[in-house]
N, CA, C, O and the ligand as a Tripos MOL2 file, in Angstrom:
@<TRIPOS>MOLECULE
protein
  289   287    73     0     0
PROTEIN
NO_CHARGES

@<TRIPOS>ATOM
      1 N          94.8800  123.7260  102.6870 N.3       1 MET1
      2 CA         95.9770  123.3870  103.5670 C.3       1 MET1
      3 C          96.8960  124.6010  103.7730 C.2       1 MET1
      4 O          97.9700  124.6940  103.1790 O.2       1 MET1
      5 N          96.4570  125.4990  104.6050 N.am      2 ASP2
      6 CA         97.2480  126.6990  104.8200 C.3       2 ASP2
      7 C          97.8160  126.7250  106.2370 C.2       2 ASP2
      8 O          98.1690  127.7830  106.7580 O.2       2 ASP2
      9 N          97.8980  125.5490  106.8480 N.am      3 THR3
     10 CA         98.4080  125.5040  108.2090 C.3       3 THR3
     11 C          99.9180  125.6610  108.2110 C.2       3 THR3
     12 O         100.6330  124.9580  107.4970 O.2       3 THR3
     13 N         100.3830  126.5760  109.0100 N.am      4 VAL4
     14 CA        101.8160  126.7880  109.1640 C.3       4 VAL4
     15 C         102.2790  125.9280  110.3220 C.2       4 VAL4
     16 O         101.7880  126.0440  111.4440 O.2       4 VAL4
     17 N         103.2290  125.0670  110.0270 N.am      5 ASN5
     18 CA        103.6100  124.0680  111.0240 C.3       5 ASN5
     19 C         104.8170  124.4930  111.8570 C.2       5 ASN5
     20 O         105.7440  123.7070  112.0560 O.2       5 ASN5
     21 N         104.8070  125.7090  112.3320 N.am      6 ASN6
     22 CA        105.9410  126.1390  113.1480 C.3       6 ASN6
     23 C         105.5130  126.6290  114.5350 C.2       6 ASN6
     24 O         106.2950  127.2220  115.2800 O.2       6 ASN6
     25 N         104.2490  126.3610  114.8510 N.am      7 THR7
     26 CA        103.7630  126.7560  116.1670 C.3       7 THR7
     27 C         104.1510  125.6930  117.1840 C.2       7 THR7
     28 O         104.1580  124.5060  116.8590 O.2       7 THR7
     29 N         104.4680  126.0900  118.3900 N.am      8 PRO8
     30 CA        104.8260  125.1020  119.4050 C.3       8 PRO8
     31 C         103.6650  124.1740  119.7160 C.2       8 PRO8
     32 O         102.5060  124.5880  119.7300 O.2       8 PRO8
     33 N         103.9860  122.9370  119.9610 N.am      9 VAL9
     34 CA        102.9340  121.9550  120.2390 C.3       9 VAL9
     35 C         102.5400  122.0320  121.7030 C.2       9 VAL9
     36 O         103.3030  121.6310  122.5820 O.2       9 VAL9
     37 N         101.3780  122.5350  121.9560 N.am     10 GLU10
     38 CA        100.8670  122.6620  123.3250 C.3      10 GLU10
     39 C         100.6180  121.3110  123.9710 C.2      10 GLU10
     40 O         100.7050  121.1370  125.1870 O.2      10 GLU10
     41 N         100.3080  120.3730  123.1050 N.am     11 GLU11
     42 CA         99.9280  119.0540  123.5930 C.3      11 GLU11
     43 C         101.1300  118.2260  124.0420 C.2      11 GLU11
     44 O         100.9950  117.0450  124.3620 O.2      11 GLU11
     45 N         102.2680  118.8360  124.0630 N.am     12 MET12
     46 CA        103.4900  118.1540  124.4680 C.3      12 MET12
     47 C         103.2940  117.4700  125.8180 C.2      12 MET12
     48 O         102.8820  118.1000  126.7920 O.2      12 MET12
     49 N         103.5870  116.2070  125.8610 N.am     13 GLY13
     50 CA        103.4390  115.4780  127.1200 C.3      13 GLY13
     51 C         102.0480  114.9120  127.3190 C.2      13 GLY13
     52 O         101.8300  114.0550  128.1750 O.2      13 GLY13
     53 N         101.1020  115.4030  126.5160 N.am     14 LYS14
     54 CA         99.7490  114.8510  126.5970 C.3      14 LYS14
     55 C          99.5790  113.8350  125.4780 C.2      14 LYS14
     56 O         100.3950  113.7600  124.5590 O.2      14 LYS14
     57 N          98.5320  113.0730  125.5650 N.am     15 VAL15
     58 CA         98.2470  112.1070  124.5170 C.3      15 VAL15
     59 C          97.6540  112.8490  123.3200 C.2      15 VAL15
     60 O          96.6240  113.5140  123.4270 O.2      15 VAL15
     61 N          98.3160  112.7190  122.2010 N.am     16 LEU16
     62 CA         97.8160  113.3700  121.0010 C.3      16 LEU16
     63 C          96.7100  112.5270  120.3870 C.2      16 LEU16
     64 O          96.7460  111.2980  120.4540 O.2      16 LEU16
     65 N          95.7480  113.1770  119.8030 N.am     17 PRO17
     66 CA         94.6490  112.4250  119.2080 C.3      17 PRO17
     67 C          95.1020  111.6980  117.9570 C.2      17 PRO17
     68 O          95.9180  112.2050  117.1870 O.2      17 PRO17
     69 N          94.5720  110.5220  117.7700 N.am     18 ARG18
     70 CA         94.8600  109.7730  116.5560 C.3      18 ARG18
     71 C          93.5530  109.6310  115.7880 C.2      18 ARG18
     72 O          92.5300  109.2230  116.3380 O.2      18 ARG18
     73 N          93.6080  109.9670  114.5410 N.am     19 CYS19
     74 CA         92.4170  109.9120  113.7080 C.3      19 CYS19
     75 C          91.9470  108.4670  113.5900 C.2      19 CYS19
     76 O          92.7400  107.5750  113.2900 O.2      19 CYS19
     77 N          90.6750  108.2390  113.8210 N.am     20 LEU20
     78 CA         90.1770  106.8740  113.7900 C.3      20 LEU20
     79 C          89.9220  106.3950  112.3730 C.2      20 LEU20
     80 O          89.6540  105.2120  112.1620 O.2      20 LEU20
     81 N          89.9990  107.2810  111.4090 N.am     21 VAL21
     82 CA         89.8090  106.8650  110.0200 C.3      21 VAL21
     83 C          91.1330  106.5040  109.3720 C.2      21 VAL21
     84 O          91.2650  105.4180  108.8080 O.2      21 VAL21
     85 N          92.1170  107.3930  109.4400 N.am     22 CYS22
     86 CA         93.3800  107.1360  108.7600 C.3      22 CYS22
     87 C          94.4890  106.7020  109.7240 C.2      22 CYS22
     88 O          95.5380  106.2230  109.2930 O.2      22 CYS22
     89 N          94.2530  106.8710  111.0260 N.am     23 GLY23
     90 CA         95.2420  106.4450  111.9980 C.3      23 GLY23
     91 C          96.3930  107.4150  112.1870 C.2      23 GLY23
     92 O          97.3640  107.1060  112.8760 O.2      23 GLY23
     93 N          96.2870  108.5830  111.5780 N.am     24 GLU24
     94 CA         97.3600  109.5650  111.6670 C.3      24 GLU24
     95 C          97.1360  110.5020  112.8470 C.2      24 GLU24
     96 O          96.0040  110.7500  113.2620 O.2      24 GLU24
     97 N          98.2380  111.0160  113.3730 N.am     25 VAL25
     98 CA         98.1490  112.0660  114.3840 C.3      25 VAL25
     99 C          98.3210  113.3980  113.6570 C.2      25 VAL25
    100 O          99.3830  113.6630  113.0930 O.2      25 VAL25
    101 N          97.2970  114.2270  113.6660 N.am     26 PRO26
    102 CA         97.3990  115.4810  112.9220 C.3      26 PRO26
    103 C          98.4340  116.4160  113.5190 C.2      26 PRO26
    104 O          98.6400  116.4390  114.7330 O.2      26 PRO26
    105 N          99.0820  117.1850  112.6600 N.am     27 ALA27
    106 CA        100.1430  118.0890  113.0880 C.3      27 ALA27
    107 C          99.6310  119.1210  114.0830 C.2      27 ALA27
    108 O         100.3490  119.5420  114.9900 O.2      27 ALA27
    109 N          98.3890  119.5170  113.8990 N.am     28 GLY28
    110 CA         97.8290  120.5570  114.7600 C.3      28 GLY28
    111 C          97.2320  120.0140  116.0380 C.2      28 GLY28
    112 O          96.6320  120.7660  116.8070 O.2      28 GLY28
    113 N          97.3850  118.7060  116.2820 N.am     29 GLY29
    114 CA         96.8530  118.1190  117.5010 C.3      29 GLY29
    115 C          95.3400  118.1240  117.5240 C.2      29 GLY29
    116 O          94.6770  118.0530  116.4890 O.2      29 GLY29
    117 N          94.8220  118.2100  118.7120 N.am     30 ILE30
    118 CA         93.3880  118.0650  118.9440 C.3      30 ILE30
    119 C          92.5630  119.1110  118.1970 C.2      30 ILE30
    120 O          91.4020  118.8690  117.8660 O.2      30 ILE30
    121 N          93.1560  120.2640  117.9320 N.am     31 ARG31
    122 CA         92.3890  121.3200  117.2590 C.3      31 ARG31
    123 C          92.3620  121.1290  115.7490 C.2      31 ARG31
    124 O          91.6100  121.8090  115.0520 O.2      31 ARG31
    125 N          93.1610  120.2260  115.2470 N.am     32 ASP32
    126 CA         93.2320  120.0000  113.8080 C.3      32 ASP32
    127 C          92.3190  118.8660  113.4000 C.2      32 ASP32
    128 O          92.7350  117.9080  112.7480 O.2      32 ASP32
    129 N          91.0740  118.9950  113.7950 N.am     33 GLY33
    130 CA         90.1410  117.9460  113.4240 C.3      33 GLY33
    131 C          88.8690  118.0260  114.2260 C.2      33 GLY33
    132 O          88.5400  119.0510  114.8230 O.2      33 GLY33
    133 N          88.1680  116.9230  114.2230 N.am     34 LEU34
    134 CA         86.8550  116.8730  114.8270 C.3      34 LEU34
    135 C          86.8920  115.9100  116.0110 C.2      34 LEU34
    136 O          87.1680  114.7210  115.8500 O.2      34 LEU34
    137 N          86.6150  116.4340  117.1880 N.am     35 LYS35
    138 CA         86.6490  115.6020  118.3880 C.3      35 LYS35
    139 C          85.2830  114.9600  118.5700 C.2      35 LYS35
    140 O          84.2560  115.6330  118.6550 O.2      35 LYS35
    141 N          85.3080  113.6390  118.6270 N.am     36 LEU36
    142 CA         84.0710  112.9160  118.8950 C.3      36 LEU36
    143 C          84.0930  112.4590  120.3420 C.2      36 LEU36
    144 O          85.0870  112.6310  121.0460 O.2      36 LEU36
    145 N          83.0120  111.8880  120.7670 N.am     37 LYS37
    146 CA         82.9260  111.4470  122.1520 C.3      37 LYS37
    147 C          84.0360  110.4630  122.4990 C.2      37 LYS37
    148 O          84.6840  110.5810  123.5390 O.2      37 LYS37
    149 N          84.2430  109.4980  121.6210 N.am     38 MET38
    150 CA         85.2240  108.4480  121.9050 C.3      38 MET38
    151 C          86.3950  108.4570  120.9340 C.2      38 MET38
    152 O          87.2370  107.5600  120.9720 O.2      38 MET38
    153 N          86.4540  109.4380  120.0860 N.am     39 GLY39
    154 CA         87.5120  109.3870  119.0980 C.3      39 GLY39
    155 C          87.7820  110.7410  118.4720 C.2      39 GLY39
    156 O          87.3900  111.7870  118.9900 O.2      39 GLY39
    157 N          88.4440  110.6850  117.3770 N.am     40 PHE40
    158 CA         88.9020  111.9100  116.7420 C.3      40 PHE40
    159 C          89.0060  111.6750  115.2480 C.2      40 PHE40
    160 O          89.4350  110.6100  114.8040 O.2      40 PHE40
    161 N          88.6110  112.6710  114.4780 N.am     41 ILE41
    162 CA         88.7520  112.5970  113.0280 C.3      41 ILE41
    163 C          89.5330  113.8230  112.5800 C.2      41 ILE41
    164 O          89.1540  114.9520  112.8910 O.2      41 ILE41
    165 N          90.6200  113.6030  111.8520 N.am     42 CYS42
    166 CA         91.4360  114.7280  111.4210 C.3      42 CYS42
    167 C          90.7290  115.5240  110.3250 C.2      42 CYS42
    168 O          89.7880  115.0500  109.6880 O.2      42 CYS42
    169 N          91.2100  116.7310  110.1330 N.am     43 THR43
    170 CA         90.5760  117.6260  109.1590 C.3      43 THR43
    171 C          90.5420  117.0100  107.7670 C.2      43 THR43
    172 O          89.5720  117.1680  107.0260 O.2      43 THR43
    173 N          91.6210  116.3030  107.4220 N.am     44 GLU44
    174 CA         91.7030  115.6810  106.1080 C.3      44 GLU44
    175 C          90.5730  114.6800  105.8970 C.2      44 GLU44
    176 O          89.9080  114.6810  104.8610 O.2      44 GLU44
    177 N          90.3680  113.8240  106.9010 N.am     45 CYS45
    178 CA         89.3310  112.8040  106.7760 C.3      45 CYS45
    179 C          87.9450  113.4260  106.8670 C.2      45 CYS45
    180 O          86.9990  112.9630  106.2300 O.2      45 CYS45
    181 N          87.8420  114.4640  107.6530 N.am     46 GLU46
    182 CA         86.5760  115.1650  107.7560 C.3      46 GLU46
    183 C          86.1790  115.6710  106.3760 C.2      46 GLU46
    184 O          85.0320  115.5270  105.9510 O.2      46 GLU46
    185 N          87.1480  116.2660  105.6850 N.am     47 LYS47
    186 CA         86.9040  116.7640  104.3240 C.3      47 LYS47
    187 C          86.5350  115.6230  103.3920 C.2      47 LYS47
    188 O          85.6280  115.7280  102.5660 O.2      47 LYS47
    189 N          87.2780  114.5180  103.5560 N.am     48 LYS48
    190 CA         87.0510  113.3410  102.7170 C.3      48 LYS48
    191 C          85.6180  112.8430  102.8900 C.2      48 LYS48
    192 O          84.9220  112.5550  101.9170 O.2      48 LYS48
    193 N          85.1980  112.7480  104.1440 N.am     49 ILE49
    194 CA         83.8710  112.2240  104.4380 C.3      49 ILE49
    195 C          82.8050  113.1130  103.8120 C.2      49 ILE49
    196 O          81.8290  112.6270  103.2410 O.2      49 ILE49
    197 N          83.0070  114.4120  103.9280 N.am     50 VAL50
    198 CA         82.0320  115.3600  103.3860 C.3      50 VAL50
    199 C          81.8520  115.1530  101.8810 C.2      50 VAL50
    200 O          80.7520  115.3010  101.3490 O.2      50 VAL50
    201 N          82.9560  114.8060  101.2030 N.am     51 HIS51
    202 CA         82.8880  114.6760   99.7450 C.3      51 HIS51
    203 C          82.6310  113.2560   99.2560 C.2      51 HIS51
    204 O          82.5190  113.0110   98.0550 O.2      51 HIS51
    205 N          82.5390  112.3250  100.2030 N.am     52 LEU52
    206 CA         82.2760  110.9520   99.7910 C.3      52 LEU52
    207 C          80.8390  110.7980   99.3390 C.2      52 LEU52
    208 O          79.9270  111.4700   99.8220 O.2      52 LEU52
    209 N          80.6760  109.9040   98.4100 N.am     53 GLU53
    210 CA         79.3520  109.6010   97.9310 C.3      53 GLU53
    211 C          78.6890  108.6480   98.9330 C.2      53 GLU53
    212 O          79.2340  107.5940   99.2590 O.2      53 GLU53
    213 N          77.5300  109.0310   99.4030 N.am     54 VAL54
    214 CA         76.8200  108.1810  100.3510 C.3      54 VAL54
    215 C          76.4850  106.8540   99.6820 C.2      54 VAL54
    216 O          75.9140  106.8190   98.5920 O.2      54 VAL54
    217 N          76.8460  105.7730  100.3480 N.am     55 GLY55
    218 CA         76.5760  104.4580   99.7970 C.3      55 GLY55
    219 C          77.7640  103.8590   99.0690 C.2      55 GLY55
    220 O          77.7510  102.6750   98.7330 O.2      55 GLY55
    221 N          78.7880  104.6560   98.8210 N.am     56 SER56
    222 CA         79.9950  104.1120   98.1920 C.3      56 SER56
    223 C          80.7410  103.2580   99.2110 C.2      56 SER56
    224 O          80.5040  103.3750  100.4130 O.2      56 SER56
    225 N          81.6350  102.4060   98.7390 N.am     57 SER57
    226 CA         82.3230  101.5000   99.6630 C.3      57 SER57
    227 C          83.2490  102.2700  100.5880 C.2      57 SER57
    228 O          83.4190  101.8900  101.7470 O.2      57 SER57
    229 N          83.8480  103.3420  100.0970 N.am     58 ALA58
    230 CA         84.7320  104.1550  100.9370 C.3      58 ALA58
    231 C          83.9340  104.8130  102.0560 C.2      58 ALA58
    232 O          84.4010  104.9200  103.1900 O.2      58 ALA58
    233 N          82.7580  105.2400  101.7300 N.am     59 TYR59
    234 CA         81.8800  105.8710  102.7160 C.3      59 TYR59
    235 C          81.4820  104.8560  103.7820 C.2      59 TYR59
    236 O          81.5710  105.1220  104.9810 O.2      59 TYR59
    237 N          81.0470  103.7040  103.3250 N.am     60 ASP60
    238 CA         80.6500  102.6410  104.2580 C.3      60 ASP60
    239 C          81.8050  102.2750  105.1840 C.2      60 ASP60
    240 O          81.6240  102.0740  106.3840 O.2      60 ASP60
    241 N          82.9960  102.1940  104.5930 N.am     61 ASP61
    242 CA         84.1780  101.8230  105.3440 C.3      61 ASP61
    243 C          84.4250  102.8160  106.4810 C.2      61 ASP61
    244 O          84.6760  102.4220  107.6200 O.2      61 ASP61
    245 N          84.3530  104.0680  106.1660 N.am     62 ILE62
    246 CA         84.5960  105.1050  107.1650 C.3      62 ILE62
    247 C          83.4850  105.1150  108.2070 C.2      62 ILE62
    248 O          83.7550  105.2390  109.4020 O.2      62 ILE62
    249 N          82.2680  104.9890  107.7720 N.am     63 ILE63
    250 CA         81.1350  104.9760  108.7040 C.3      63 ILE63
    251 C          81.2710  103.8100  109.6760 C.2      63 ILE63
    252 O          80.9910  103.9450  110.8670 O.2      63 ILE63
    253 N          81.7040  102.6640  109.1560 N.am     64 GLU64
    254 CA         81.8910  101.4950  110.0200 C.3      64 GLU64
    255 C          82.9410  101.7590  111.0870 C.2      64 GLU64
    256 O          82.7730  101.3820  112.2460 O.2      64 GLU64
    257 N          84.0200  102.4060  110.6860 N.am     65 LYS65
    258 CA         85.0860  102.7160  111.6350 C.3      65 LYS65
    259 C          84.5890  103.6680  112.7120 C.2      65 LYS65
    260 O          84.8860  103.4990  113.8940 O.2      65 LYS65
    261 N          83.8410  104.6540  112.2950 N.am     66 ILE66
    262 CA         83.3160  105.6270  113.2590 C.3      66 ILE66
    263 C          82.3290  104.9460  114.1960 C.2      66 ILE66
    264 O          82.3510  105.1680  115.4070 O.2      66 ILE66
    265 N          81.4730  104.1240  113.6320 N.am     67 LYS67
    266 CA         80.4720  103.4240  114.4340 C.3      67 LYS67
    267 C          81.1390  102.5340  115.4680 C.2      67 LYS67
    268 O          80.7340  102.4930  116.6300 O.2      67 LYS67
    269 N          82.1710  101.8230  115.0260 N.am     68 ALA68
    270 CA         82.8830  100.9100  115.9230 C.3      68 ALA68
    271 C          83.3970  101.6530  117.1440 C.2      68 ALA68
    272 O          83.3700  101.1270  118.2560 O.2      68 ALA68
    273 N          83.8600  102.8610  116.9350 N.am     69 VAL69
    274 CA         84.3950  103.6500  118.0340 C.3      69 VAL69
    275 C          83.2570  104.1870  118.9130 C.2      69 VAL69
    276 O          83.3480  104.1810  120.1400 O.2      69 VAL69
    277 N          82.2160  104.6360  118.2760 N.am     70 LEU70
    278 CA         81.1090  105.2350  119.0350 C.3      70 LEU70
    279 C          80.3260  104.2050  119.8310 C.2      70 LEU70
    280 O          79.6630  104.5410  120.8120 O.2      70 LEU70
    281 N          80.4040  102.9560  119.4110 N.am     71 MET71
    282 CA         79.6290  101.9140  120.0760 C.3      71 MET71
    283 C          80.2940  101.3970  121.3560 C.2      71 MET71
    284 O          79.6630  100.7070  122.1570 O.2      71 MET71
    285 N          81.5550  101.7330  121.5360 N.am     72 ILE72
    286 CA         82.2820  101.2170  122.7080 C.3      72 ILE72
    287 C          81.6040  101.6720  123.9990 C.2      72 ILE72
    288 O          82.0670  101.3400  125.0900 O.2      72 ILE72
    289 ZN         92.3590  111.1020  109.3220 Zn       73 ZN73
@<TRIPOS>BOND
     1     1     2 1
     2     2     3 1
     3     3     4 2
     4     3     5 am
     5     5     6 1
     6     6     7 1
     7     7     8 2
     8     7     9 am
     9     9    10 1
    10    10    11 1
    11    11    12 2
    12    11    13 am
    13    13    14 1
    14    14    15 1
    15    15    16 2
    16    15    17 am
    17    17    18 1
    18    18    19 1
    19    19    20 2
    20    19    21 am
    21    21    22 1
    22    22    23 1
    23    23    24 2
    24    23    25 am
    25    25    26 1
    26    26    27 1
    27    27    28 2
    28    27    29 am
    29    29    30 1
    30    30    31 1
    31    31    32 2
    32    31    33 am
    33    33    34 1
    34    34    35 1
    35    35    36 2
    36    35    37 am
    37    37    38 1
    38    38    39 1
    39    39    40 2
    40    39    41 am
    41    41    42 1
    42    42    43 1
    43    43    44 2
    44    43    45 am
    45    45    46 1
    46    46    47 1
    47    47    48 2
    48    47    49 am
    49    49    50 1
    50    50    51 1
    51    51    52 2
    52    51    53 am
    53    53    54 1
    54    54    55 1
    55    55    56 2
    56    55    57 am
    57    57    58 1
    58    58    59 1
    59    59    60 2
    60    59    61 am
    61    61    62 1
    62    62    63 1
    63    63    64 2
    64    63    65 am
    65    65    66 1
    66    66    67 1
    67    67    68 2
    68    67    69 am
    69    69    70 1
    70    70    71 1
    71    71    72 2
    72    71    73 am
    73    73    74 1
    74    74    75 1
    75    75    76 2
    76    75    77 am
    77    77    78 1
    78    78    79 1
    79    79    80 2
    80    79    81 am
    81    81    82 1
    82    82    83 1
    83    83    84 2
    84    83    85 am
    85    85    86 1
    86    86    87 1
    87    87    88 2
    88    87    89 am
    89    89    90 1
    90    90    91 1
    91    91    92 2
    92    91    93 am
    93    93    94 1
    94    94    95 1
    95    95    96 2
    96    95    97 am
    97    97    98 1
    98    98    99 1
    99    99   100 2
   100    99   101 am
   101   101   102 1
   102   102   103 1
   103   103   104 2
   104   103   105 am
   105   105   106 1
   106   106   107 1
   107   107   108 2
   108   107   109 am
   109   109   110 1
   110   110   111 1
   111   111   112 2
   112   111   113 am
   113   113   114 1
   114   114   115 1
   115   115   116 2
   116   115   117 am
   117   117   118 1
   118   118   119 1
   119   119   120 2
   120   119   121 am
   121   121   122 1
   122   122   123 1
   123   123   124 2
   124   123   125 am
   125   125   126 1
   126   126   127 1
   127   127   128 2
   128   127   129 am
   129   129   130 1
   130   130   131 1
   131   131   132 2
   132   131   133 am
   133   133   134 1
   134   134   135 1
   135   135   136 2
   136   135   137 am
   137   137   138 1
   138   138   139 1
   139   139   140 2
   140   139   141 am
   141   141   142 1
   142   142   143 1
   143   143   144 2
   144   143   145 am
   145   145   146 1
   146   146   147 1
   147   147   148 2
   148   147   149 am
   149   149   150 1
   150   150   151 1
   151   151   152 2
   152   151   153 am
   153   153   154 1
   154   154   155 1
   155   155   156 2
   156   155   157 am
   157   157   158 1
   158   158   159 1
   159   159   160 2
   160   159   161 am
   161   161   162 1
   162   162   163 1
   163   163   164 2
   164   163   165 am
   165   165   166 1
   166   166   167 1
   167   167   168 2
   168   167   169 am
   169   169   170 1
   170   170   171 1
   171   171   172 2
   172   171   173 am
   173   173   174 1
   174   174   175 1
   175   175   176 2
   176   175   177 am
   177   177   178 1
   178   178   179 1
   179   179   180 2
   180   179   181 am
   181   181   182 1
   182   182   183 1
   183   183   184 2
   184   183   185 am
   185   185   186 1
   186   186   187 1
   187   187   188 2
   188   187   189 am
   189   189   190 1
   190   190   191 1
   191   191   192 2
   192   191   193 am
   193   193   194 1
   194   194   195 1
   195   195   196 2
   196   195   197 am
   197   197   198 1
   198   198   199 1
   199   199   200 2
   200   199   201 am
   201   201   202 1
   202   202   203 1
   203   203   204 2
   204   203   205 am
   205   205   206 1
   206   206   207 1
   207   207   208 2
   208   207   209 am
   209   209   210 1
   210   210   211 1
   211   211   212 2
   212   211   213 am
   213   213   214 1
   214   214   215 1
   215   215   216 2
   216   215   217 am
   217   217   218 1
   218   218   219 1
   219   219   220 2
   220   219   221 am
   221   221   222 1
   222   222   223 1
   223   223   224 2
   224   223   225 am
   225   225   226 1
   226   226   227 1
   227   227   228 2
   228   227   229 am
   229   229   230 1
   230   230   231 1
   231   231   232 2
   232   231   233 am
   233   233   234 1
   234   234   235 1
   235   235   236 2
   236   235   237 am
   237   237   238 1
   238   238   239 1
   239   239   240 2
   240   239   241 am
   241   241   242 1
   242   242   243 1
   243   243   244 2
   244   243   245 am
   245   245   246 1
   246   246   247 1
   247   247   248 2
   248   247   249 am
   249   249   250 1
   250   250   251 1
   251   251   252 2
   252   251   253 am
   253   253   254 1
   254   254   255 1
   255   255   256 2
   256   255   257 am
   257   257   258 1
   258   258   259 1
   259   259   260 2
   260   259   261 am
   261   261   262 1
   262   262   263 1
   263   263   264 2
   264   263   265 am
   265   265   266 1
   266   266   267 1
   267   267   268 2
   268   267   269 am
   269   269   270 1
   270   270   271 1
   271   271   272 2
   272   271   273 am
   273   273   274 1
   274   274   275 1
   275   275   276 2
   276   275   277 am
   277   277   278 1
   278   278   279 1
   279   279   280 2
   280   279   281 am
   281   281   282 1
   282   282   283 1
   283   283   284 2
   284   283   285 am
   285   285   286 1
   286   286   287 1
   287   287   288 2
@<TRIPOS>SUBSTRUCTURE
     1 MET1         2 RESIDUE 1 A MET
     2 ASP2         6 RESIDUE 1 A ASP
     3 THR3        10 RESIDUE 1 A THR
     4 VAL4        14 RESIDUE 1 A VAL
     5 ASN5        18 RESIDUE 1 A ASN
     6 ASN6        22 RESIDUE 1 A ASN
     7 THR7        26 RESIDUE 1 A THR
     8 PRO8        30 RESIDUE 1 A PRO
     9 VAL9        34 RESIDUE 1 A VAL
    10 GLU10       38 RESIDUE 1 A GLU
    11 GLU11       42 RESIDUE 1 A GLU
    12 MET12       46 RESIDUE 1 A MET
    13 GLY13       50 RESIDUE 1 A GLY
    14 LYS14       54 RESIDUE 1 A LYS
    15 VAL15       58 RESIDUE 1 A VAL
    16 LEU16       62 RESIDUE 1 A LEU
    17 PRO17       66 RESIDUE 1 A PRO
    18 ARG18       70 RESIDUE 1 A ARG
    19 CYS19       74 RESIDUE 1 A CYS
    20 LEU20       78 RESIDUE 1 A LEU
    21 VAL21       82 RESIDUE 1 A VAL
    22 CYS22       86 RESIDUE 1 A CYS
    23 GLY23       90 RESIDUE 1 A GLY
    24 GLU24       94 RESIDUE 1 A GLU
    25 VAL25       98 RESIDUE 1 A VAL
    26 PRO26      102 RESIDUE 1 A PRO
    27 ALA27      106 RESIDUE 1 A ALA
    28 GLY28      110 RESIDUE 1 A GLY
    29 GLY29      114 RESIDUE 1 A GLY
    30 ILE30      118 RESIDUE 1 A ILE
    31 ARG31      122 RESIDUE 1 A ARG
    32 ASP32      126 RESIDUE 1 A ASP
    33 GLY33      130 RESIDUE 1 A GLY
    34 LEU34      134 RESIDUE 1 A LEU
    35 LYS35      138 RESIDUE 1 A LYS
    36 LEU36      142 RESIDUE 1 A LEU
    37 LYS37      146 RESIDUE 1 A LYS
    38 MET38      150 RESIDUE 1 A MET
    39 GLY39      154 RESIDUE 1 A GLY
    40 PHE40      158 RESIDUE 1 A PHE
    41 ILE41      162 RESIDUE 1 A ILE
    42 CYS42      166 RESIDUE 1 A CYS
    43 THR43      170 RESIDUE 1 A THR
    44 GLU44      174 RESIDUE 1 A GLU
    45 CYS45      178 RESIDUE 1 A CYS
    46 GLU46      182 RESIDUE 1 A GLU
    47 LYS47      186 RESIDUE 1 A LYS
    48 LYS48      190 RESIDUE 1 A LYS
    49 ILE49      194 RESIDUE 1 A ILE
    50 VAL50      198 RESIDUE 1 A VAL
    51 HIS51      202 RESIDUE 1 A HIS
    52 LEU52      206 RESIDUE 1 A LEU
    53 GLU53      210 RESIDUE 1 A GLU
    54 VAL54      214 RESIDUE 1 A VAL
    55 GLY55      218 RESIDUE 1 A GLY
    56 SER56      222 RESIDUE 1 A SER
    57 SER57      226 RESIDUE 1 A SER
    58 ALA58      230 RESIDUE 1 A ALA
    59 TYR59      234 RESIDUE 1 A TYR
    60 ASP60      238 RESIDUE 1 A ASP
    61 ASP61      242 RESIDUE 1 A ASP
    62 ILE62      246 RESIDUE 1 A ILE
    63 ILE63      250 RESIDUE 1 A ILE
    64 GLU64      254 RESIDUE 1 A GLU
    65 LYS65      258 RESIDUE 1 A LYS
    66 ILE66      262 RESIDUE 1 A ILE
    67 LYS67      266 RESIDUE 1 A LYS
    68 ALA68      270 RESIDUE 1 A ALA
    69 VAL69      274 RESIDUE 1 A VAL
    70 LEU70      278 RESIDUE 1 A LEU
    71 MET71      282 RESIDUE 1 A MET
    72 ILE72      286 RESIDUE 1 A ILE
    73 ZN73       289 GROUP 0 **** ****
């Protein structure tokens, strides 16, 4: 977490992405995460997913959320 949060927000006036896993809007906007076709995952959750154990309930939970968005 070495992001310096003093840069002007370019996304001002635009719709900021909301992470579909945690529901948070990342400070860095659209560039602070992973843009999917129908959604967005913030860097924090991206890291979380990478370290989750496949088959664990937390993993399943996140996968379900992502699937729900991708299936729309
Ligand atoms: Zn997130």
